[in-house]
MIRO-15976 format. One line per 10 residues: number of its first residue (from 1); their letters; for each residue x, y, z of C-alpha. Coordinates in Angstrom, 3 decimals. Each point is the difference from the previous one (the first is absolute). Example, Ala and Ser with C-alpha at 12.3 -4.5 7.8 and 13.67 -1.06 7.14 Angstrom:
# MIRO-15976
1> AS> 12.300,-4.500,7.800; 1.370,3.440,-0.660
***
This chain:
# MIRO-15976
1> MIASLPAPKV> 0.000,0.000,0.000; 1.349,3.406,-1.015; -0.189,2.622,2.751; -1.689,3.252,-0.986; 2.093,3.138,-0.023; -0.616,2.469,2.819; -2.185,2.968,-0.877; 2.029,3.140,-0.688; 0.092,2.677,2.674; -1.063,3.420,-1.241
11> GIVHPGEMGA> 1.219,3.368,1.257; -2.150,3.120,-0.400; 1.738,3.378,-0.200; -1.842,1.993,1.333; -3.473,-0.898,1.271; -1.941,3.162,-0.718; -3.671,-0.319,-0.853; 0.728,-1.921,-3.217; 2.966,-1.974,1.323; -1.832,-1.156,3.123
21> AVGAALRAAG> -2.971,-1.175,-2.075; 2.269,-1.856,-2.438; 1.769,-1.588,2.962; -3.330,-1.028,1.530; -0.978,-1.654,-3.288; 3.238,-2.007,0.008; -0.522,-0.941,3.647; -3.502,-1.242,-0.858; 1.615,-2.269,-2.613; 2.196,-1.523,2.723
31> HTVLWASTGR> 3.253,1.853,-0.655; 2.308,1.371,2.659; 0.198,3.755,-0.578; 2.693,2.140,1.594; 0.347,3.718,0.514; 2.586,2.219,1.745; -1.138,2.312,2.795; 3.212,1.976,0.486; -0.643,3.647,-0.802; -3.663,-0.544,-0.866
41> SAATTERAEA> -2.928,1.890,1.515; -2.535,-1.189,2.543; -2.655,0.028,-2.731; 2.122,-2.297,-2.170; 0.559,-2.328,2.953; -3.729,-0.147,0.626; -0.725,-0.842,-3.650; 2.683,-2.703,-0.098; -1.236,-1.624,3.197; -3.610,0.080,-1.187
51> AGLEDAGTLE> 1.095,-1.704,-3.244; 1.784,-2.775,1.927; 3.473,0.875,-1.246; 3.056,-1.191,1.924; 2.428,2.669,1.140; 3.568,-0.709,-1.101; 1.158,3.133,1.772; 2.442,1.406,-2.531; 0.228,0.088,-3.778; 3.171,-2.064,0.242
61> KLRGGSDVVI> -1.826,-2.785,1.837; -2.964,0.234,-2.365; 2.391,-0.330,-2.926; 1.703,-3.027,1.541; -3.292,-1.720,0.869; -1.890,0.562,-3.257; -0.036,-1.958,-3.236; -2.129,2.644,-1.713; -0.136,3.713,0.865; -2.823,2.225,-1.251
71> SLCPPHAAID> 0.710,3.727,-0.027; -3.128,2.129,0.457; 1.096,3.492,0.983; -0.471,3.601,-1.179; 1.498,0.288,-3.515; 2.629,2.534,1.013; 1.468,-2.545,2.443; 0.139,-2.978,-2.389; 3.681,0.343,-0.916; 1.093,0.472,3.619
81> VATAFAGFSG> -1.967,-3.062,1.111; 1.447,-2.102,-2.819; 3.522,1.123,0.884; -0.410,-1.703,3.382; -0.558,-3.254,-1.919; 2.922,0.302,-2.432; 1.191,-3.485,-0.865; -2.994,-1.645,1.721; 0.146,-3.757,-0.605; -3.777,-0.398,-0.141
91> TYVEANAVSP> -2.598,1.513,-2.305; -0.662,3.724,0.357; -3.419,1.198,-1.170; 0.090,3.692,-0.922; -3.722,0.767,0.327; 0.079,3.783,0.264; -1.469,2.595,-2.359; 3.253,0.786,-1.790; 1.038,0.349,-3.618; 1.291,-2.964,-2.017
101> ATTRAIAGLV> 3.464,1.609,0.028; -0.014,0.228,3.798; -1.085,-3.623,0.254; 2.822,-1.095,-2.308; 2.482,1.968,2.091; -1.289,-1.753,3.112; 0.319,-3.369,-1.742; 3.654,0.812,-0.551; 0.421,0.551,3.727; -1.799,-3.007,1.436
111> GRCVDGGVIG> 0.743,-2.803,-2.444; -3.068,-2.236,-0.323; -2.775,2.529,-0.493; -3.675,-0.330,-0.829; -1.742,3.134,-1.201; -3.398,0.637,1.577; -2.795,2.536,-0.244; -3.109,0.116,2.190; -3.255,1.324,-1.428; -2.950,0.312,2.344
121> PPPRTPGTTR> -0.538,0.551,3.722; 1.700,-1.903,2.835; -1.120,-3.600,-0.586; -2.695,-1.011,2.433; -2.672,-1.313,-2.369; 0.675,-2.283,-2.994; -0.436,1.655,-3.365; 1.111,3.503,0.969; 3.808,-0.036,-0.192; 2.368,-1.124,-2.736
131> LYLSGADAAR> 3.721,-0.549,0.447; 1.608,0.067,-3.428; 3.373,-1.734,-0.189; 2.786,-0.331,-2.549; 3.437,-1.565,-0.030; 1.541,-3.450,-0.041; -1.341,-0.965,3.463; -3.399,1.679,-0.400; -1.980,-3.246,-0.149; 1.609,-1.208,3.239
141> VAALFEGTAV> -0.987,3.208,1.771; -3.529,-0.151,-1.444; -0.375,-3.518,1.432; 0.451,1.384,3.524; -3.341,1.779,-0.367; -2.083,-2.938,-1.202; -3.324,-0.071,1.828; 0.445,3.470,1.521; -1.768,3.327,-0.503; 2.914,1.065,-2.229
151> DARVVADDVG> -0.477,-0.785,-3.696; 3.629,-0.497,-1.083; 0.481,0.128,-3.773; 3.205,-0.573,-1.974; 0.106,2.410,-2.951; 3.459,-0.507,-1.530; 3.451,-1.493,0.450; 1.712,3.396,0.000; 0.692,2.038,3.113; -1.623,3.386,-0.582
161> AASALKITYA> -3.224,-1.198,-1.618; -2.036,-0.164,3.217; 1.234,3.447,1.002; -0.922,1.366,-3.421; -3.531,-1.349,0.393; -0.374,1.499,3.477; 1.462,3.343,-1.120; -2.244,0.307,-3.054; -3.077,-0.839,2.071; 0.848,2.544,2.713
171> AWTKGTAALV> 0.955,2.602,-2.619; -3.689,0.190,-0.838; -1.706,-0.557,3.355; 2.190,2.183,2.210; 1.115,2.356,-2.749; -3.553,0.951,-0.937; -0.933,0.310,3.686; 2.678,2.677,0.326; -1.204,1.655,-3.206; -3.612,0.317,1.167
181> LAVRALAQAE> 1.214,1.625,3.240; 2.096,2.472,-1.987; -2.971,0.803,-2.264; -2.250,0.603,2.976; 2.632,2.251,1.601; 0.334,2.032,-3.212; -3.770,0.428,-0.269; -0.117,1.152,3.611; 2.843,2.473,-0.545; -1.781,1.481,-3.020
191> GVEEPLLDEW> -3.372,0.196,1.774; -1.765,-2.519,-2.257; -0.120,-3.051,2.268; -3.797,-0.014,0.333; -0.672,0.423,-3.743; 2.534,-2.773,-0.655; -1.765,-2.285,2.467; -3.329,0.794,-1.714; 1.504,-0.925,-3.357; 1.492,-3.184,1.437
201> RSSLPELADR> -3.425,-0.979,1.338; -1.380,0.333,-3.514; 2.750,-1.505,-2.112; 2.494,-1.791,2.266; -1.966,-0.883,3.142; 2.677,-2.297,1.410; 2.652,2.708,0.337; -1.350,1.830,3.057; -0.018,-3.207,2.016; 3.350,-0.979,-1.442
211> SEAAARSAVR> 1.595,3.250,1.122; -1.292,-0.612,3.533; 1.409,-3.533,-0.033; 3.303,1.223,-1.439; 0.335,2.481,2.863; -0.649,-2.670,2.616; 2.649,-2.210,-1.589; 2.472,2.891,-0.230; -0.402,0.669,3.717; 0.501,-3.645,0.954
221> KGWRWVGEME> 2.673,-1.065,-2.478; 1.256,3.015,-1.937; 3.351,0.010,1.831; 0.586,-3.523,-1.305; -1.118,0.792,-3.544; 2.544,2.781,-0.548; 2.737,-2.559,-0.586; -2.316,-2.173,-2.064; -0.838,2.888,-2.351; 3.720,0.744,-0.346
231> EIAAAFAAVG> 0.667,-3.641,-0.890; -2.802,0.129,-2.576; 1.460,3.178,-1.475; 3.387,-1.700,-0.265; -1.593,-2.978,-1.765; -1.599,2.312,-2.589; 3.254,1.880,-0.545; 1.956,-3.238,-0.403; -1.974,-0.873,-3.147; 0.000,3.527,-1.407
241> LPDGFHLAAA> -3.479,1.025,1.143; -0.811,3.284,1.801; 0.437,-0.283,3.756; -1.645,3.283,0.988; -3.412,-1.476,0.717; 1.224,-1.996,2.938; 2.604,2.450,1.254; -2.932,2.383,0.413; -1.994,-2.740,1.722; 2.900,-0.514,2.405
251> EIYARSPDAT> -0.107,3.700,0.862; -3.770,-0.136,0.602; 0.473,-2.838,2.475; 3.001,1.689,1.608; -2.104,3.101,0.654; -2.923,-1.969,1.444; -0.427,0.048,3.797; 0.421,-3.200,1.975; -2.748,-1.526,2.110; 0.997,1.949,3.120
261> EAESGDALSR> -0.067,3.322,-1.823; -3.349,-0.841,-1.586; -1.835,-0.802,3.230; -1.597,3.449,0.342; -1.992,-0.131,-3.232; -1.222,-2.178,-2.817; 2.734,-1.481,-2.167; -0.817,1.880,-3.201; -0.046,3.454,1.542; 3.256,-0.690,1.854
271> VLSALHAEAS> 1.747,-1.322,-3.114; -1.136,2.932,-2.142; 1.060,2.453,2.704; 3.419,-1.651,0.183; 0.412,0.143,-3.788; -0.856,3.714,-0.036; 2.225,0.752,3.010; 3.008,-1.557,-1.684; -0.739,1.811,-3.257; -0.088,3.369,1.776
281> RP> 3.458,-0.359,1.559; 2.731,2.181,-1.520
***
């Protein structure tokens, strides 16, 4: 009788809202999932504990105890996180919202790299969240998620393909969310916000609600999307396409207030006020 191989241990770096939910999905499939608490916040600790993740303490111990590491961090931190895993002997899954070029650079750092891109909310219900994967070991990583709330799909053999899919999807969803906020701010500045809203009700009835939703998202996650818009801009520029759309979107999100600053009013009014305040500075 041939003994079965032990299930791979998976490290999650770092268990934010998405990372904790992905870790919980892997735990539900019977995998041991590690995280590193050193330097992390109390909120992160609470999420990791609720997801049933095992604390390795430090990144060094997580690295040594993991066969697969999944990086889910703010895009601007992706290179720094990967640097801590330079020469990692296991499989490193770069699952952040970064450009194909950034993913390829990370692959050069870590060795065995699988490119990943998450589309959808933190996975709690089947059918809501896709994890697109590419690279030589993509099928092996996808197998970890069999039977979980994460729909893992292999899209290509080339590192960079999954990132390109994620980037092109977010270029529309988050890019146009920034655009509708900028349009609403311009209309307000020119004194035609109410006539614009009347016209939207007649011809584009979804846009008023969309601008409200865009503001709520900007307040909750805009700080994280600045880097993502910059990565999208870089991806456009790399193939000779204009990058200005998403550089502007990055600035919209950079100007947006965070949740603490937005507590005293509704999200839309606070975001528009912040956009105008920044515009009026010398």
